[in-house]
C-alpha positions as CSV (number, residue, x, y, z in Angstrom):
1,M,9.1,14.6,-7.6
2,T,5.7,13.6,-9.0
3,T,3.0,12.9,-6.4
4,L,0.4,10.2,-6.9
5,I,-2.7,10.3,-4.8
6,L,-4.0,6.8,-4.6
7,A,-7.8,6.7,-4.6
8,T,-8.1,3.8,-2.2
9,R,-8.3,3.0,1.5
10,N,-7.3,-0.7,0.8
11,A,-4.1,-1.1,2.8
12,H,-3.1,-4.2,0.7
13,K,-3.5,-2.3,-2.5
14,I,-1.6,0.7,-1.3
15,E,1.3,-1.4,-0.2
16,E,1.4,-3.3,-3.5
17,I,1.3,-0.2,-5.6
18,R,4.1,1.4,-3.6
19,N,6.2,-1.7,-3.8
20,I,5.7,-2.0,-7.6
21,L,6.6,1.6,-8.2
22,S,9.7,1.2,-6.0
23,G,9.9,4.7,-4.7
24,Q,9.8,6.4,-8.2
25,Y,7.0,8.7,-7.0
26,R,5.7,10.1,-3.8
27,C,2.5,8.2,-3.0
28,L,-0.3,9.4,-0.8
29,A,-3.6,7.7,-0.2
30,L,-7.2,8.5,1.0
31,R,-6.1,8.0,4.6
32,D,-4.1,11.2,4.1
33,F,-7.3,12.9,3.1
34,P,-9.9,11.7,5.7
35,D,-12.6,14.1,4.4
36,A,-12.5,12.8,0.9
37,P,-15.9,11.5,-0.2
38,E,-16.8,7.9,-0.8
39,V,-17.3,6.9,-4.4
40,V,-20.0,4.4,-5.3
41,E,-18.4,1.9,-7.8
42,D,-21.5,1.2,-9.9
43,A,-20.1,1.2,-13.4
44,N,-20.3,-1.9,-15.5
45,S,-16.6,-2.0,-16.4
46,F,-13.2,-1.7,-14.7
47,A,-12.4,1.4,-16.8
48,G,-15.7,3.0,-15.8
49,N,-15.2,2.5,-12.1
50,A,-11.5,3.5,-12.2
51,T,-12.4,6.7,-14.1
52,K,-15.2,7.6,-11.8
53,K,-13.0,7.2,-8.7
54,S,-10.2,9.2,-10.2
55,V,-12.3,12.0,-11.6
56,Q,-14.4,12.4,-8.5
57,L,-11.4,12.6,-6.2
58,A,-9.6,15.0,-8.5
59,R,-12.8,17.1,-8.6
60,W,-13.0,17.2,-4.8
61,L,-9.3,18.0,-4.4
62,G,-9.7,20.8,-7.0
63,S,-12.6,22.3,-5.0
64,V,-10.7,22.5,-1.7
65,P,-8.9,25.8,-1.3
66,S,-5.1,25.4,-1.4
67,S,-4.9,27.3,1.9
68,Q,-6.5,24.3,3.6
69,F,-3.9,21.7,2.5
70,R,-0.8,21.5,0.4
71,V,-0.1,18.5,-1.8
72,P,3.7,18.1,-2.3
73,G,5.2,17.8,-5.7
74,S,5.3,19.9,-8.9
75,S,3.1,17.4,-10.7
76,V,0.2,15.8,-8.9
77,F,-2.1,13.1,-10.2
78,V,-4.9,11.1,-8.8
79,L,-4.5,7.3,-9.5
80,A,-7.5,5.1,-9.2
81,D,-7.4,1.4,-9.8
82,D,-10.2,-1.1,-10.4
83,S,-9.4,-4.7,-10.8
84,G,-10.8,-8.1,-10.6
85,L,-10.9,-11.7,-11.6
86,G,-12.6,-13.1,-14.7
87,V,-13.3,-16.9,-14.9
88,D,-14.1,-18.2,-18.4
89,A,-16.4,-21.0,-17.0
90,L,-18.5,-18.4,-15.3
91,G,-18.8,-16.2,-18.3
92,G,-16.2,-13.7,-17.0
93,A,-17.6,-13.5,-13.5
94,P,-17.0,-12.2,-10.9
95,G,-15.5,-9.3,-12.9
96,V,-16.4,-5.9,-11.5
97,H,-18.1,-7.6,-8.6
98,S,-14.9,-9.4,-7.5
99,A,-14.6,-7.7,-4.2
100,R,-18.3,-8.3,-3.3
101,F,-18.8,-11.6,-5.0
102,A,-20.3,-13.4,-2.0
103,A,-22.2,-10.4,-0.8
104,T,-24.2,-10.2,-4.1
105,D,-26.0,-13.3,-3.1
106,A,-27.8,-11.3,-0.4
107,G,-28.1,-8.1,-2.6
108,A,-25.5,-6.3,-0.5
109,V,-23.3,-3.6,-2.0
110,A,-20.5,-3.8,0.6
111,N,-17.4,-5.8,0.0
112,S,-17.4,-9.4,1.4
113,P,-14.5,-11.1,3.1
114,D,-11.8,-12.7,0.9
115,S,-12.6,-16.1,2.5
116,A,-16.3,-15.8,1.5
117,N,-15.5,-14.8,-2.1
118,N,-13.0,-17.7,-2.5
119,A,-15.5,-20.2,-1.0
120,K,-18.2,-19.1,-3.4
121,L,-15.8,-19.3,-6.4
122,L,-14.8,-22.9,-5.4
123,R,-18.4,-23.9,-4.9
124,L,-19.4,-22.6,-8.4
125,L,-16.4,-24.4,-10.0
126,K,-16.8,-27.6,-8.0
127,H,-17.5,-29.8,-11.0
128,V,-15.4,-27.9,-13.6
129,P,-12.3,-29.8,-14.8
130,L,-8.8,-28.3,-14.8
131,E,-8.7,-27.5,-18.5
132,K,-11.9,-25.4,-18.2
133,R,-10.8,-23.4,-15.1
134,T,-9.0,-20.7,-17.1
135,A,-9.1,-17.2,-15.7
136,R,-7.4,-13.9,-15.7
137,F,-6.8,-11.0,-13.4
138,R,-7.5,-7.6,-15.0
139,C,-6.5,-4.2,-13.8
140,V,-7.4,-0.8,-15.2
141,I,-5.8,2.4,-13.8
142,A,-7.2,5.8,-14.4
143,L,-4.7,8.8,-14.0
144,T,-6.2,12.3,-13.6
145,P,-3.9,15.4,-13.3
146,L,-4.7,18.1,-10.8
147,P,-4.4,21.7,-11.9
148,S,-1.4,23.6,-10.7
149,A,-3.7,26.1,-9.1
150,R,-7.1,25.6,-7.5
151,T,-9.7,28.3,-7.0
152,E,-12.8,28.4,-4.8
153,N,-14.9,29.9,-7.6
154,S,-14.3,27.2,-10.3
155,S,-17.3,25.3,-11.5
156,P,-17.4,21.7,-10.1
157,V,-19.2,20.5,-13.3
158,C,-16.7,22.1,-15.6
159,Y,-13.9,20.8,-13.5
160,S,-15.3,17.3,-13.6
161,D,-15.7,17.4,-17.4
162,E,-12.2,18.7,-17.9
163,S,-10.8,16.1,-15.5
164,E,-12.5,13.2,-17.4
165,M,-11.2,14.5,-20.7
166,R,-7.6,14.7,-19.3
167,T,-7.8,11.2,-17.7
168,E,-5.4,8.6,-19.1
169,I,-6.2,4.9,-18.9
170,F,-3.7,2.0,-18.5
171,D,-4.6,-1.7,-18.3
172,G,-2.9,-5.0,-17.6
173,A,-3.9,-8.6,-17.5
174,C,-2.4,-11.8,-16.1
175,E,-3.6,-15.2,-17.5
176,G,-3.9,-18.3,-15.4
177,H,-6.3,-20.8,-13.9
178,I,-8.2,-21.5,-10.7
179,A,-6.9,-24.1,-8.4
180,F,-9.1,-26.7,-6.7
181,A,-8.2,-25.5,-3.2
182,P,-6.5,-22.4,-1.7
183,A,-2.8,-22.5,-1.1
184,G,-0.3,-20.0,0.4
185,T,-0.6,-17.3,3.0
186,G,0.7,-14.3,1.0
187,G,-1.2,-11.8,-1.1
188,F,-4.9,-11.0,-0.7
189,G,-8.2,-11.5,-2.5
190,Y,-8.2,-14.5,-4.9
191,D,-4.4,-14.9,-4.7
192,P,-4.6,-18.3,-2.9
193,L,-6.6,-19.7,-5.8
194,F,-5.0,-18.1,-8.8
195,I,-2.1,-19.9,-10.5
196,P,-0.5,-17.8,-13.3
197,V,0.5,-19.3,-16.6
198,G,4.0,-20.8,-16.4
199,F,3.8,-21.6,-12.7
200,D,2.5,-24.4,-10.6
201,K,2.0,-22.3,-7.4
202,S,-0.6,-19.7,-6.5
203,F,0.1,-16.0,-6.3
204,A,-0.2,-16.4,-2.5
205,E,2.6,-19.0,-2.6
206,L,4.9,-17.3,-5.1
207,G,5.6,-14.3,-2.9
208,E,5.5,-10.6,-3.4
209,G,8.6,-10.3,-5.5
210,I,7.5,-12.6,-8.2
211,K,3.9,-11.5,-8.1
212,N,4.9,-7.8,-8.5
213,Q,6.8,-8.6,-11.7
214,L,4.0,-10.4,-13.6
215,S,0.7,-9.4,-12.0
216,H,-2.1,-7.5,-13.8
217,R,-1.5,-4.4,-11.6
218,A,2.3,-4.5,-12.3
219,K,1.7,-4.5,-16.0
220,A,-0.7,-1.6,-15.8
221,L,1.6,0.4,-13.6
222,Q,4.6,-0.3,-15.9
223,K,2.6,1.4,-18.7
224,L,1.7,4.3,-16.4
225,S,5.4,4.8,-15.5
226,V,6.4,4.8,-19.1
227,W,3.8,7.5,-19.8
228,L,4.9,9.6,-16.9
229,R,8.6,9.4,-17.8
230,A,7.7,10.7,-21.3
231,L,6.1,13.9,-19.9
232,P,8.1,17.1,-20.6
């Protein structure tokens, strides 16, 4: 079975990815590799951040002698996701800063609580009418293969370059608009405020089953699954 190492410690994201993939692959995450380094997400695009996380984790895993740990599966890939919300009335913000939208007011680099991010978004859109509250969730997934054999003497620089060249990119988007007040208790992030096209309820109200069929992450993971199934 193919093994996917999810380059995240976000429990919500891990659960969502596993649910969407429906057991097609063995999924591990950074909690299974407590010594894995933190990656600073400082790129100016979702693709840049996803690629950076995927390549750096693959590079680290490739530098660890196989005698120290064993990753199950004949095919092993690092999967890194970067995603966020883009609101047209805000010029595409919060974009790559979605997780730390409120924290940027104080110049902080750490993620801010979902409640603070949602409150800031509503404040900025306070006087924006419904027809101009259009928005979309975007997700970009970077998938980097691990070599079948790892050696202690391989060059980290060469390995990083090779990993980046072999990285595949998959993206997905979900169109909708921002509500005037949060609704629902499901999901996470901006889900209580985002109403997808064709529905009159937020992602947080629609429930996991519906969200995982039409979300930005679901669309990106569907493309990834098609690509993996086509491998020899």
